[in-house]
Each structure stands twice: as structure tokens, then as C-alpha cells.
DOMIVO-633698 format. One line per 8 residues: number of its first residue (from 1); their letters; for each residue z negated, y, x negated of N, C-alpha, C. Coordinates in pm, 1 decimal. Layout:
BEGIN
NUM> A> Z/Y/X/Z/Y/X/Z/Y/X; ...
This chain:
BEGIN
1> XXXXXXXX> 11340.2/-2613.7/-10036.9/11441.7/-2546.6/-10131.8/11590.2/-2583.9/-10087.1; 11678.1/-2485.9/-10094.7/11815.4/-2487.8/-10075.5/11892.5/-2580.2/-10179.8; 11963.9/-2648.5/-10133.4/12052.2/-2719.3/-10232.3/12176.3/-2630.4/-10299.0; 12188.8/-2644.5/-10423.8/12286.1/-2574.6/-10493.0/12439.5/-2601.3/-10440.4; 12502.0/-2504.6/-10411.4/12650.7/-2511.8/-10349.2/12732.2/-2456.9/-10452.3; 12836.2/-2537.6/-10504.4/12918.7/-2447.2/-10592.1/12993.1/-2334.2/-10532.8; 13030.2/-2246.4/-10636.0/13101.2/-2113.7/-10591.9/13214.4/-2157.3/-10502.0; 13226.4/-2080.4/-10383.0/13348.8/-2077.8/-10326.4/13407.5/-1944.1/-10267.2
9> XXXXXXXX> 13536.2/-1923.3/-10289.7/13587.8/-1791.5/-10236.0/13696.0/-1821.5/-10141.7; 13656.8/-1918.6/-10050.6/13749.6/-1973.2/-9963.5/13855.5/-1875.4/-9877.6; 13771.5/-1787.3/-9850.2/13841.2/-1672.2/-9760.1/13847.5/-1547.3/-9805.4; 13780.3/-1532.5/-9909.8/13734.9/-1370.4/-9952.2/13867.4/-1297.1/-9966.8; 13995.1/-1342.9/-9980.2/14104.1/-1267.4/-10008.5/14180.9/-1260.3/-9887.6; 14155.4/-1349.7/-9769.6/14241.5/-1350.3/-9662.0/14158.9/-1332.2/-9533.8; 14053.8/-1227.5/-9526.7/13964.6/-1235.1/-9408.8/14051.6/-1225.0/-9287.1; 14148.1/-1180.3/-9259.1/14206.2/-1161.1/-9138.1/14278.9/-1295.1/-9101.2
17> XXXXXXXX> 14282.0/-1398.8/-9200.8/14373.4/-1516.0/-9153.1/14275.8/-1649.0/-9167.3; 14169.2/-1641.6/-9251.2/14080.9/-1763.6/-9243.6/13928.0/-1731.0/-9234.2; 13871.7/-1813.8/-9144.2/13730.1/-1802.7/-9117.8/13664.5/-1929.5/-9170.7; 13570.6/-1894.1/-9274.1/13507.5/-2012.9/-9334.4/13360.4/-1988.5/-9308.3; 13276.8/-2076.4/-9338.9/13124.0/-2054.9/-9329.5/13059.2/-1995.8/-9459.8; 13076.7/-2064.5/-9567.1/13022.0/-1987.4/-9697.9/13154.3/-1913.0/-9758.7; 13136.9/-1784.7/-9783.6/13232.0/-1711.3/-9852.4/13247.8/-1688.0/-10002.2; 13110.1/-1682.0/-10055.0/13100.2/-1662.5/-10187.4/12974.0/-1688.9/-10241.6
25> XXXXXXXX> 12944.4/-1762.6/-10354.1/12840.3/-1787.1/-10430.2/12833.3/-1748.8/-10569.8; 12730.6/-1657.6/-10587.5/12717.7/-1628.9/-10745.0/12604.8/-1666.3/-10797.5; 12603.1/-1696.4/-10931.1/12506.5/-1745.4/-11006.7/12427.9/-1650.8/-11096.2; 12297.2/-1632.0/-11081.9/12233.4/-1539.4/-11185.7/12258.7/-1574.3/-11314.8; 12316.0/-1487.8/-11397.8/12360.3/-1538.0/-11528.6/12259.7/-1511.3/-11657.5; 12143.3/-1475.5/-11617.2/12052.1/-1417.9/-11714.2/11905.9/-1481.6/-11687.0; 11857.0/-1457.6/-11551.5/11748.2/-1492.0/-11525.3/11622.2/-1405.0/-11593.3; 11676.1/-1302.1/-11647.6/11581.9/-1189.0/-11722.6/11634.4/-1053.7/-11648.0
33> XXXXXXXX> 11574.1/-1017.2/-11571.2/11607.5/-897.9/-11503.0/11571.2/-762.9/-11572.0; 11669.2/-646.1/-11561.8/11636.3/-527.1/-11624.6/11647.3/-447.0/-11529.6; 11614.5/-492.0/-11410.1/11628.5/-393.9/-11287.0/11513.8/-276.1/-11281.6; 11515.3/-153.7/-11257.7/11427.2/-57.0/-11225.9/11448.1/-16.0/-11077.6; 11349.6/-37.6/-10993.2/11354.5/-21.9/-10855.7/11344.0/116.5/-10808.9; 11440.2/207.6/-10821.7/11432.4/360.7/-10825.3/11572.2/400.1/-10728.9; 11615.8/306.6/-10652.6/11723.5/351.0/-10560.0/11843.6/416.7/-10637.9; 11867.3/379.2/-10765.8/11985.7/402.1/-10841.5/12030.3/294.1/-10913.0
41> XXXXXXXX> 12162.1/237.4/-10871.5/12188.3/103.3/-10954.5/12251.9/165.9/-11063.7; 12209.7/117.7/-11181.9/12250.0/158.4/-11323.1/12329.8/65.2/-11377.1; 12381.3/82.1/-11499.4/12460.0/-3.8/-11571.0/12401.6/-122.1/-11626.6; 12466.3/-253.5/-11581.1/12414.5/-363.5/-11624.7/12281.9/-432.8/-11586.7; 12214.7/-356.8/-11444.6/12115.0/-392.9/-11389.9/12121.7/-520.8/-11317.2; 12231.3/-552.2/-11275.0/12262.5/-675.3/-11209.3/12367.2/-769.4/-11256.6; 12323.2/-808.3/-11374.8/12406.8/-887.4/-11471.0/12515.5/-793.2/-11531.5; 12577.4/-852.4/-11639.6/12671.6/-806.7/-11709.1/12762.4/-727.4/-11646.3
49> XXXXXXXX> 12784.5/-593.8/-11638.5/12881.9/-525.5/-11571.9/12848.1/-525.6/-11423.7; 12711.5/-541.6/-11373.5/12664.2/-551.7/-11250.4/12788.7/-645.9/-11191.7; 12782.1/-760.1/-11231.7/12879.4/-861.7/-11181.8/12822.6/-938.4/-11059.1; 12685.0/-933.4/-11055.9/12619.9/-1027.8/-10943.6/12621.7/-930.2/-10840.1; 12748.5/-912.6/-10772.5/12734.9/-832.4/-10643.5/12850.6/-887.2/-10555.1; 12821.3/-838.7/-10434.9/12903.4/-878.8/-10312.5/12968.6/-790.1/-10232.8; 13093.5/-774.5/-10216.3/13137.9/-644.8/-10164.2/13259.3/-716.5/-10067.7; 13235.7/-801.7/-9998.8/13347.8/-904.1/-9895.2/13310.6/-849.9/-9744.5
57> XXXXXXXX> 13253.2/-730.5/-9750.6/13220.6/-699.4/-9595.7/13352.9/-644.2/-9521.7; 13352.5/-609.9/-9402.4/13460.4/-553.0/-9316.0/13410.2/-489.6/-9201.3; 13489.9/-423.1/-9136.7/13448.7/-335.1/-9013.9/13436.4/-188.7/-9050.0; 13452.6/-93.6/-8978.9/13423.9/50.9/-9012.6/13387.1/131.7/-8872.4; 13326.8/73.6/-8794.4/13268.1/107.1/-8667.5/13196.4/240.2/-8682.0; 13097.8/237.3/-8777.2/12999.0/339.3/-8821.0/13061.2/413.5/-8950.2; 13158.7/416.0/-8986.2/13215.8/475.1/-9098.0/13241.0/388.6/-9209.6; 13220.1/260.3/-9228.3/13234.8/144.2/-9327.4/13099.7/167.5/-9411.7
65> XXXXXXXX> 13008.0/207.0/-9393.2/12867.7/201.0/-9442.1/12827.0/70.1/-9506.8; 12847.1/-39.9/-9435.4/12812.4/-187.4/-9458.0/12949.3/-262.5/-9492.4; 13042.7/-224.5/-9407.1/13169.1/-297.4/-9422.5/13249.5/-277.3/-9558.2; 13220.8/-147.3/-9599.0/13266.4/-103.1/-9732.4/13161.6/-95.3/-9847.2; 13050.0/-143.7/-9821.0/12912.6/-159.2/-9906.3/12939.8/-267.0/-9992.6; 12815.6/-283.4/-10078.7/12820.1/-378.8/-10170.3/12685.4/-420.8/-10208.8; 12629.3/-538.2/-10219.5/12499.4/-593.0/-10251.4/12495.3/-630.8/-10371.9; 12369.7/-616.8/-10433.3/12354.5/-668.1/-10567.6/12238.5/-766.4/-10579.7
73> XXXXXXXX> 12242.7/-862.4/-10653.8/12134.9/-967.4/-10664.1/12082.8/-958.8/-10826.8; 11958.9/-996.6/-10842.0/11916.9/-1024.2/-10980.8/11777.5/-1115.8/-10955.1; 11750.0/-1157.3/-11043.6/11605.2/-1245.5/-11054.1/11560.2/-1255.9/-11180.8; 11423.7/-1249.1/-11200.3/11367.4/-1284.0/-11340.6/11249.8/-1414.8/-11283.4; 11148.2/-1428.8/-11378.7/11079.6/-1557.9/-11352.2/10978.0/-1541.7/-11241.8; 10972.6/-1410.9/-11199.7/10881.2/-1379.5/-11079.6/10923.7/-1314.1/-10960.8; 11034.8/-1234.3/-10977.4/11088.8/-1159.6/-10855.6/11249.0/-1194.0/-10826.0; 11279.8/-1141.9/-10714.2/11415.8/-1122.7/-10659.4/11445.9/-978.4/-10641.5
81> XXXXXXXX> 11547.5/-929.4/-10697.9/11575.3/-769.6/-10684.7/11699.3/-789.0/-10603.8; 11708.9/-680.4/-10503.7/11819.6/-662.2/-10413.7/11856.8/-524.5/-10414.6; 11987.4/-486.2/-10437.6/12034.9/-351.6/-10430.7/12141.5/-340.1/-10329.6; 12152.4/-228.3/-10279.9/12255.9/-190.6/-10178.5/12322.3/-62.3/-10202.8; 12457.0/-54.7/-10217.3/12548.1/66.9/-10242.7/12620.6/98.4/-10110.5; 12590.0/192.2/-10038.8/12662.7/224.4/-9900.6/12799.8/251.3/-9930.8; 12887.6/188.9/-9843.6/13032.9/256.8/-9857.0/13037.0/391.6/-9793.8; 12942.8/438.8/-9722.3/12945.8/573.4/-9629.3/12802.7/617.5/-9633.6
89> XXXXXXXX> 12775.9/726.1/-9553.7/12651.8/771.4/-9539.3/12565.8/662.6/-9478.8; 12450.5/645.0/-9506.6/12338.0/554.3/-9454.9/12267.4/595.3/-9353.0; 12337.2/617.2/-9251.3/12268.4/706.2/-9132.0/12206.5/599.9/-9015.9; 12220.6/482.4/-9032.4/12137.7/371.8/-8948.0/12091.7/260.5/-9026.4; 12061.7/158.3/-8972.8/12008.5/57.5/-9043.9/12082.0/-78.8/-9068.3; 12091.2/-103.6/-9208.6/12128.8/-219.9/-9255.0/12046.9/-340.1/-9245.3; 12066.4/-429.0/-9171.7/11968.6/-578.2/-9153.3/12034.2/-683.7/-9254.1; 11968.7/-712.9/-9343.6/11986.8/-839.4/-9421.0/11912.2/-946.6/-9406.4
97> XXXXXXXX> 11964.0/-1038.7/-9367.4/11879.7/-1193.8/-9341.7/11893.7/-1269.7/-9455.9; 11782.3/-1320.9/-9490.7/11778.1/-1435.7/-9604.1/11740.0/-1566.6/-9561.6; 11823.6/-1678.5/-9591.5/11765.9/-1804.9/-9574.8/11732.4/-1882.0/-9698.4; 11603.5/-1914.3/-9718.1/11548.2/-1950.0/-9844.2/11486.1/-2066.1/-9859.1; 11442.1/-2112.8/-9735.7/11364.6/-2259.4/-9732.8/11405.4/-2330.3/-9602.8; 11339.4/-2452.1/-9578.6/11350.1/-2536.3/-9454.5/11292.3/-2454.6/-9337.2; 11344.8/-2462.0/-9221.0/11317.7/-2388.2/-9112.1/11363.4/-2259.6/-9097.0; 11319.0/-2172.8/-9027.4/11353.8/-2052.1/-9008.0/11370.9/-2004.0/-8877.8
105> XXXXXXXX> 11449.2/-1867.0/-8834.8/11449.0/-1844.7/-8686.2/11592.5/-1791.2/-8645.5; 11616.9/-1798.2/-8522.3/11749.1/-1757.3/-8490.2/11711.3/-1652.0/-8407.2; 11823.7/-1569.6/-8380.7/11788.7/-1430.5/-8318.1/11720.5/-1450.5/-8186.6; 11744.0/-1552.9/-8108.9/11692.8/-1595.8/-7987.9/11546.0/-1618.6/-7993.0; 11480.7/-1660.1/-8095.4/11349.8/-1671.6/-8116.6/11258.0/-1554.4/-8171.5; 11333.5/-1455.6/-8178.0/11252.8/-1316.9/-8250.0/11274.7/-1209.8/-8142.7; 11171.7/-1132.7/-8138.4/11185.4/-993.9/-8059.2/11067.6/-902.2/-8097.3; 11063.8/-846.0/-8221.2/10972.5/-766.3/-8256.3/11024.6/-604.1/-8250.8
113> XXXXXXXX> 10993.9/-525.4/-8148.4/11050.3/-400.3/-8127.0/10946.4/-290.5/-8168.1; 10856.2/-306.2/-8249.5/10759.1/-214.3/-8287.8/10802.6/-85.1/-8343.2; 10919.6/-100.2/-8420.2/10994.7/16.8/-8480.2/11135.9/-22.1/-8476.1; 11223.3/63.9/-8529.2/11351.4/59.6/-8540.1/11412.0/-72.4/-8648.4; 11360.3/-68.6/-8750.1/11375.9/-171.3/-8844.6/11356.1/-329.3/-8783.1; 11230.6/-339.3/-8739.7/11198.5/-456.3/-8674.6/11289.6/-505.9/-8550.9; 11314.8/-410.3/-8492.0/11409.8/-437.6/-8362.1/11547.6/-469.8/-8413.3; 11592.3/-399.3/-8525.4/11721.8/-446.5/-8572.4/11721.6/-583.3/-8638.1
121> XXXXXXXX> 11628.0/-625.5/-8719.4/11627.3/-731.8/-8783.6/11596.4/-864.5/-8691.1; 11521.1/-852.2/-8587.2/11492.2/-928.7/-8485.9/11610.7/-958.7/-8373.7; 11672.8/-853.9/-8335.6/11752.2/-848.6/-8227.6/11908.0/-872.0/-8276.5; 11918.0/-908.6/-8414.4/12070.1/-964.2/-8456.4/12154.3/-828.6/-8494.3; 12114.7/-705.2/-8484.0/12178.2/-589.3/-8526.6/12304.6/-562.5/-8438.3; 12351.6/-665.7/-8369.6/12475.5/-648.9/-8283.6/12383.9/-622.0/-8128.1; 12305.2/-719.8/-8076.6/12250.0/-695.6/-7954.2/12147.7/-812.1/-7959.7; 12061.0/-839.6/-7865.4/11990.0/-958.7/-7839.8/12074.2/-1082.2/-7825.6
129> XXXXXXXX> 12007.3/-1184.7/-7918.7/12058.9/-1320.3/-7914.3/12204.6/-1353.1/-7953.1; 12232.6/-1252.0/-8078.6/12344.9/-1278.0/-8150.8/12339.2/-1419.8/-8215.4; 12447.4/-1499.3/-8200.8/12440.7/-1608.7/-8301.5/12449.6/-1601.5/-8451.3; 12362.1/-1669.3/-8517.8/12391.1/-1649.6/-8654.3/12492.7/-1744.5/-8703.8; 12511.1/-1744.0/-8835.7/12628.4/-1864.9/-8899.3/12587.8/-1987.9/-8883.4; 12667.2/-2066.6/-8848.2/12616.4/-2215.8/-8802.5/12564.6/-2275.9/-8945.9; 12441.8/-2328.5/-8906.8/12370.4/-2398.0/-9027.4/12284.2/-2288.8/-9085.4; 12265.1/-2166.9/-9056.4/12190.6/-2067.4/-9123.2/12085.5/-2011.0/-9021.0
137> XXXXXXXX> 11955.1/-2051.9/-9068.6/11823.9/-1993.7/-9001.9/11740.6/-1911.5/-9103.3; 11766.4/-1809.2/-9081.7/11673.3/-1692.7/-9189.3/11534.5/-1716.5/-9179.4; 11468.1/-1680.1/-9298.9/11339.6/-1685.8/-9308.9/11260.0/-1556.5/-9334.3; 11348.9/-1460.2/-9379.1/11312.0/-1335.2/-9444.0/11416.0/-1227.5/-9406.7; 11382.0/-1095.8/-9376.5/11473.6/-994.2/-9345.4/11426.9/-871.6/-9441.7; 11561.4/-790.2/-9463.6/11529.2/-680.2/-9525.4/11583.2/-573.7/-9459.6; 11553.0/-443.6/-9423.2/11613.7/-333.4/-9348.7/11635.9/-221.2/-9467.4; 11751.0/-171.1/-9477.3/11790.8/-61.4/-9568.8/11809.1/58.4/-9471.8
145> XXXXXXXX> 11763.0/174.1/-9508.4/11791.6/296.1/-9425.8/11766.1/423.0/-9477.2; 11772.3/527.3/-9416.6/11750.8/646.5/-9488.2/11599.3/673.9/-9499.2; 11517.8/578.1/-9440.0/11369.4/574.8/-9447.1/11346.1/513.9/-9591.3; 11404.4/423.5/-9649.9/11389.8/341.0/-9785.0/11433.6/216.3/-9747.3; 11352.6/129.4/-9789.2/11386.3/-16.0/-9792.2/11249.1/-110.0/-9739.5; 11259.0/-204.5/-9649.9/11141.9/-268.8/-9607.3/11181.4/-418.3/-9597.0; 11091.7/-517.5/-9638.5/11125.3/-672.6/-9643.2/11013.1/-704.3/-9540.4; 11043.3/-811.6/-9472.2/10955.5/-878.1/-9368.0/10978.5/-1034.1/-9375.4
153> XXXXXXXX> 10885.9/-1104.6/-9350.8/10879.9/-1247.8/-9327.6/10903.9/-1268.0/-9191.4; 10991.4/-1326.2/-9137.7/11022.5/-1333.4/-8983.3/10936.1/-1462.6/-8927.3; 10912.4/-1407.4/-8807.9/10805.1/-1484.9/-8734.3/10881.7/-1492.1/-8578.5; 10801.8/-1549.5/-8497.1/10820.1/-1545.0/-8348.4/10752.9/-1442.2/-8281.9; 10662.3/-1375.5/-8340.8/10593.8/-1269.6/-8292.3/10618.7/-1146.5/-8373.1; 10492.4/-1066.8/-8420.6/10499.3/-950.9/-8480.9/10543.2/-995.1/-8645.3; 10641.0/-935.6/-8696.3/10689.5/-982.7/-8828.5/10586.3/-951.9/-8939.1; 10570.9/-1023.5/-9043.7/10489.4/-1011.9/-9136.2/10540.3/-925.8/-9248.9
161> XXXXXXXX> 10468.4/-815.5/-9280.3/10529.4/-706.2/-9376.2/10512.5/-767.3/-9513.3; 10597.0/-739.7/-9595.5/10609.5/-787.5/-9734.2/10584.4/-678.3/-9842.0; 10694.7/-581.9/-9822.1/10694.5/-488.6/-9925.3/10786.9/-360.7/-9868.0; 10747.9/-250.8/-9917.3/10841.4/-144.7/-9878.1/10834.5/-46.6/-9986.1; 10980.5/27.3/-10000.5/11014.3/125.4/-10118.4/11072.3/245.6/-10045.3; 10987.6/360.5/-10072.6/11030.6/475.7/-9998.2/11173.1/522.8/-10074.9; 11233.2/627.1/-10007.9/11372.3/679.0/-10044.5/11375.8/762.6/-10158.2; 11432.1/708.6/-10265.3/11447.1/815.2/-10391.5/11584.6/840.2/-10430.1
169> XXXXXXXX> 11687.0/782.3/-10367.0/11822.0/787.4/-10426.5/11907.6/740.3/-10302.5; 12024.2/764.1/-10325.8/12156.2/727.0/-10242.5/12173.9/574.5/-10240.0; 12149.0/518.6/-10330.3/12147.9/362.9/-10348.2/12033.1/303.4/-10269.7; 11990.7/173.7/-10244.3/11881.7/142.8/-10205.9/11835.5/18.4/-10300.5; 11714.5/-7.1/-10323.1/11671.0/-107.2/-10403.2/11521.7/-156.6/-10352.2; 11497.0/-306.9/-10361.9/11385.0/-366.2/-10345.1/11352.9/-482.4/-10444.6; 11223.4/-513.1/-10449.3/11214.3/-635.2/-10521.8/11095.9/-713.6/-10426.8; 11117.5/-851.5/-10435.1/11036.2/-926.8/-10343.4/10993.1/-1060.1/-10440.3
177> XXXXXXXX> 10878.2/-1092.3/-10437.7/10850.7/-1214.2/-10527.1/10900.2/-1337.0/-10487.6; 10934.2/-1417.7/-10589.8/10989.6/-1557.3/-10558.0/10923.6/-1626.6/-10480.1; 10775.7/-1606.7/-10502.1/10674.5/-1709.7/-10437.8/10657.6/-1652.1/-10285.7; 10660.6/-1549.4/-10270.7/10657.7/-1499.4/-10127.8/10777.6/-1523.0/-10042.7; 10884.4/-1554.5/-10090.4/11013.9/-1615.5/-10043.6/11017.7/-1771.1/-10020.1; 10934.0/-1827.8/-10100.2/10927.3/-1974.2/-10120.5/11052.0/-2031.7/-10192.1; 11093.3/-1954.8/-10300.6/11195.6/-1975.7/-10383.0/11160.3/-2023.5/-10511.7; 11185.1/-2128.0/-10567.5/11175.0/-2182.8/-10698.1/11294.4/-2161.9/-10765.0
185> XXXXXXXX> 11301.3/-2165.0/-10915.9/11424.1/-2178.4/-10991.1/11486.0/-2299.4/-10953.3; 11624.4/-2299.1/-10936.1/11733.3/-2412.0/-10890.9/11731.5/-2422.0/-10758.2; 11732.7/-2277.4/-10699.9/11728.3/-2272.4/-10548.7/11858.6/-2160.6/-10511.3; 11910.5/-2192.8/-10395.5/12000.2/-2120.8/-10359.0/11950.5/-2013.3/-10217.7; 11971.9/-1904.0/-10225.6/11958.3/-1799.8/-10129.0/12087.2/-1773.2/-10038.2; 12085.9/-1812.6/-9919.6/12213.1/-1794.4/-9835.0/12171.7/-1626.6/-9746.9; 12257.5/-1567.3/-9713.5/12241.9/-1441.4/-9653.1/12360.1/-1397.0/-9609.9; 12333.3/-1300.8/-9513.3/12450.9/-1231.6/-9438.1/12377.8/-1099.3/-9383.8
193> XXXXXXXX> 12464.7/-993.6/-9348.7/12403.8/-844.6/-9310.0/12499.2/-807.7/-9192.0; 12414.8/-714.7/-9103.0/12470.0/-641.5/-8990.7/12430.3/-507.7/-9010.9; 12474.7/-420.7/-8908.2/12445.6/-276.4/-8925.3/12423.0/-232.6/-8776.7; 12335.3/-137.4/-8741.9/12289.1/-100.3/-8605.3/12203.0/32.4/-8635.1; 12206.8/106.7/-8507.3/12125.9/212.9/-8503.5/11971.9/146.3/-8479.4; 11877.2/262.3/-8500.2/11723.7/219.2/-8484.2/11700.5/175.6/-8355.4; 11762.9/231.1/-8248.5/11765.1/183.1/-8101.9/11839.9/60.5/-8072.1; 11904.2/-3.9/-8164.9/11970.3/-99.6/-8155.0/12136.3/-96.6/-8075.0
201> XXXXXXXX> 12182.9/1.8/-8107.0/12325.8/18.2/-8066.3/12420.0/-47.7/-8194.5; 12478.6/-161.1/-8174.0/12551.0/-213.2/-8268.0/12686.8/-174.3/-8324.8; 12693.5/-195.6/-8450.5/12838.2/-164.5/-8530.9/12930.0/-290.2/-8522.4; 13048.0/-277.1/-8543.2/13142.1/-401.7/-8586.5/13143.2/-423.1/-8712.3; 13063.9/-350.3/-8807.5/13036.2/-394.1/-8944.0/12954.1/-510.7/-8998.2; 13005.7/-570.7/-9091.6/12913.6/-699.2/-9160.3/12952.5/-725.1/-9309.4; 12870.0/-796.7/-9351.7/12885.8/-849.0/-9484.9/12828.7/-979.7/-9526.0; 12903.1/-1100.0/-9548.0/13053.1/-1084.2/-9550.7/13135.4/-1065.3/-9423.9
209> XXXXXXXX> 13241.5/-1048.1/-9420.4/13329.8/-1032.8/-9309.6/13318.9/-1127.1/-9193.9; 13326.4/-1100.7/-9065.6/13306.2/-1198.3/-8961.4/13423.5/-1150.3/-8875.7; 13503.3/-1225.9/-8879.4/13624.7/-1211.8/-8793.5/13632.2/-1162.1/-8669.0; 13555.1/-1228.2/-8582.9/13534.0/-1185.7/-8441.0/13474.3/-1052.1/-8434.3; 13371.6/-1013.1/-8500.1/13297.9/-899.8/-8492.8/13408.7/-790.9/-8538.7; 13427.1/-794.4/-8656.1/13507.4/-691.5/-8738.2/13647.1/-637.7/-8671.3; 13685.5/-738.4/-8583.5/13825.1/-716.0/-8526.1/13813.6/-644.2/-8388.3; 13688.5/-632.7/-8335.5/13658.4/-570.0/-8206.4/13612.8/-420.8/-8219.3
217> XXXXXXXX> 13594.2/-324.0/-8106.2/13526.1/-230.2/-8115.1/13376.1/-251.2/-8135.2; 13295.2/-143.4/-8172.6/13152.0/-153.3/-8183.0/13090.8/-227.0/-8056.8; 13000.6/-340.2/-8079.6/12947.4/-389.2/-7967.8/12874.7/-293.6/-7883.0; 12779.7/-225.0/-7965.7/12703.0/-124.3/-7870.5/12575.9/-188.1/-7817.8; 12537.5/-175.1/-7707.3/12459.3/-241.9/-7646.4/12482.3/-367.5/-7560.2; 12624.8/-391.0/-7557.9/12689.0/-484.1/-7472.4/12671.6/-617.4/-7530.8; 12712.6/-713.1/-7459.0/12713.8/-853.0/-7488.0/12841.5/-908.4/-7589.8; 12802.2/-970.3/-7714.1/12902.9/-996.7/-7766.7/12874.5/-1153.2/-7846.4
225> XXXXXXXX> 12922.6/-1231.5/-7764.8/12886.7/-1377.9/-7796.0/12928.9/-1453.6/-7919.4; 13028.8/-1391.4/-7972.3/13084.8/-1469.3/-8102.5/12988.3/-1457.3/-8229.6; 12904.1/-1333.0/-8225.9/12794.0/-1328.7/-8334.0/12877.0/-1313.0/-8469.4; 12780.0/-1361.9/-8573.8/12829.7/-1374.7/-8737.3/12875.2/-1515.6/-8762.7; 12974.7/-1529.3/-8821.6/13034.0/-1648.6/-8857.7/13038.1/-1684.0/-8988.9; 12996.9/-1604.8/-9090.7/12997.5/-1624.7/-9247.9/12883.5/-1586.3/-9309.7; 12867.1/-1634.6/-9417.5/12754.0/-1601.5/-9530.5/12791.3/-1586.1/-9676.1; 12699.3/-1536.3/-9747.0/12714.5/-1565.9/-9895.5/12593.8/-1626.1/-9942.1
233> XXXXXXXX> 12624.3/-1663.5/-10087.2/12491.1/-1726.0/-10137.3/12476.1/-1673.1/-10297.2; 12329.2/-1687.6/-10327.4/12302.7/-1627.7/-10448.9/12231.6/-1735.7/-10511.8; 12265.4/-1812.7/-10617.7/12184.2/-1913.4/-10671.2/12111.9/-1888.2/-10807.6; 11983.1/-1915.3/-10814.0/11876.2/-1876.7/-10892.0/11841.9/-1998.6/-10981.2; 11914.5/-2018.8/-11110.3/11919.8/-2150.4/-11165.8/11783.5/-2158.3/-11250.9; 11782.5/-2289.5/-11309.8/11651.6/-2304.9/-11402.7/11673.7/-2226.8/-11518.7; 11574.7/-2194.2/-11596.6/11574.5/-2071.7/-11706.7/11661.7/-2143.0/-11809.6; 11660.7/-2257.9/-11829.0/11767.5/-2312.7/-11940.3/11896.8/-2313.8/-11919.0
241> XXXXXXXX> 11963.3/-2277.1/-11788.6/12083.2/-2277.1/-11730.8/12106.8/-2131.6/-11760.4; 11998.8/-2042.2/-11745.0/12036.9/-1894.1/-11772.0/12051.3/-1868.8/-11902.8; 11984.8/-1936.3/-12000.6/12003.0/-1905.2/-12145.3/12145.5/-1950.2/-12183.3; 12177.2/-2075.1/-12124.2/12314.6/-2125.1/-12196.8/12423.6/-2024.2/-12115.5; 12409.6/-1979.4/-12007.4/12500.0/-1873.9/-11947.2/12508.5/-1746.1/-12046.0; 12388.1/-1698.1/-12074.1/12390.7/-1593.0/-12152.1/12459.6/-1610.3/-12267.7; 12426.3/-1723.4/-12338.9/12501.8/-1766.0/-12449.0/12654.2/-1758.2/-12466.4; 12707.1/-1802.2/-12349.4/12851.9/-1828.8/-12320.2/12908.8/-1677.8/-12326.8
249> XXXXXXXX> 12832.4/-1569.9/-12258.3/12874.1/-1464.1/-12244.6/12877.8/-1378.6/-12376.4; 12755.0/-1406.7/-12460.0/12754.7/-1355.7/-12588.4/12846.3/-1394.8/-12679.6; 12889.3/-1505.1/-12679.5/13008.7/-1595.0/-12751.7/13133.8/-1505.0/-12717.6; 13145.2/-1487.9/-12584.7/13304.4/-1425.4/-12553.8/13298.0/-1294.7/-12599.0; 13187.8/-1213.2/-12601.6/13182.3/-1091.4/-12649.2/13204.2/-1086.3/-12785.8; 13143.9/-1162.6/-12870.9/13169.6/-1165.6/-13013.9/13298.7/-1180.5/-13045.9; 13379.1/-1300.0/-12961.3/13517.2/-1328.4/-12998.3/13598.0/-1201.1/-12955.1; 13572.9/-1144.3/-12845.1/13653.8/-1030.0/-12830.1/13647.2/-911.8/-12931.0
257> XXXXX> 13518.2/-882.5/-12979.2/13496.6/-782.6/-13088.3/13587.3/-810.6/-13219.8; 13590.8/-960.0/-13246.2/13656.9/-990.7/-13361.7/13819.5/-981.6/-13345.9; 13857.7/-1010.0/-13240.3/14010.1/-982.0/-13206.0/14047.8/-843.4/-13218.3; 13930.0/-756.0/-13167.9/13988.3/-630.1/-13182.5/13971.5/-563.5/-13324.4; 13906.5/-637.9/-13427.4/13887.1/-556.8/-13549.2/13998.9/-619.9/-13640.8
């Protein structure tokens, strides 16, 4: 179980000036999802006003699909829901790495090339053996592309398939059971993402921003030793904490309505 880390916005407003490890932590405010996995991110699916979202990416080498995109997270008693809204046409593969439990894998310890999605998630999206953020060893990977969305458990050999959602809309959504992820309530999920072609040609885009990567040309098939240097986090609280947070939100809305009347 990952320890809870308080919300940090250390560098989200100054990506060109500050490079930190953890950029942003958001907490599930409800613990009771209303997500319909249909590749269309609707109103209030991911928290009130879809506030449980991360849009601190950067880079535009492939048009800003990931660098200008947004991830959405939600959970309920049994599932984690992830949505992705591209910042431009989703013509290649977004690789999302999830660090959910003790242990995990580095880019150097994976090399599943059976298809484009597996290649991108095991070869770091930039190129083989890209450094991951310090202290982050992912356990699971999700790939979003025009083929749909697919989730894997990472291994040193052939990745373990978890779930697939075919393409039905311009947004992308997928659900994964918390038990499959090894996540219990009161846990933190750390994550970061890259973007590459199915053949492994890497973009300079990432989410959250990665100063060395975003400030250079597309790495392509070349060597880029700087890798990824930042990550975000989503906290899945205990049910009682969700209820308290929901109560605070409801009280604030009630006060606002009284003030308008």
C-alpha cells in the first residue's frame, strides 16, 4: 500500500522554472462513482465538475495530444476509473504507468514487443531504458489509442492482460478493479504518462510535465537519457473520509444557494 502524500502543487504553475518529483495529488471526494465507461466524459462523472482531473502536461511534438490532454480519475468500492481527453487527435499511443504497490518494474526490466501497445508501455514511450521518476516503479500500464484502451499488469516477460475497452468515442475510458491493482481504500496511486507511435517513435510530450523531455525535440528512436522526472498522485480514501468530503461539498453548495436567494 502506498502511503498518503499531502497535496502538492510545487511546480504546476512554473514548469519551465521548477522541477519537482510529485507535482499534484488529488483525493477522491466521493468514493461512489457515477462513471459510465463509454469513451465520453460526461458532466460530474469524475467528481463534482469533473474536478478529479490532471492537466499539467507539456510538450507538443505530436500536436499536443498528451501535452495538452487531461486525465480523469474516480473510484468506488470495487473499481478504479480512468478517463483521458486528448488535447489533439489521438493518432498514436498514450502510455500511462501506475505505481500502486510495493515493488514494480523499471523500463530496463521490461521488453514485451508483441504489439504496439505492449512495446510502448514496456519501452518507456521515448525509447528503450528510459529512466522513470525517482522512487517510482510502476506495477501496471494502460495504453490509450485509436484502437481503444487496454490495461496490463507489468512483468519482466509477456505482460498480463487485464482489461480492454474498444473505441466508441473521441475520449477514452477504462475501469480496473482495485483488487487487480492491489489497491485498498486509504492508498495512493502514483502515475505518469508518455506518448509514442506504435512502432516506438517517441514524442516530447508527457503528463505531468518533464522539463528535460518537453524542452527538446521529439526523441524519436534516438537516445534520451534524461527520461521522465515528475509524477502525479490520486488518493483513494477510506469510505468514511469520502462521506465527510461529500458532506462538506453539499454544505458549501447549500450556503451558496442561500446567499443567492
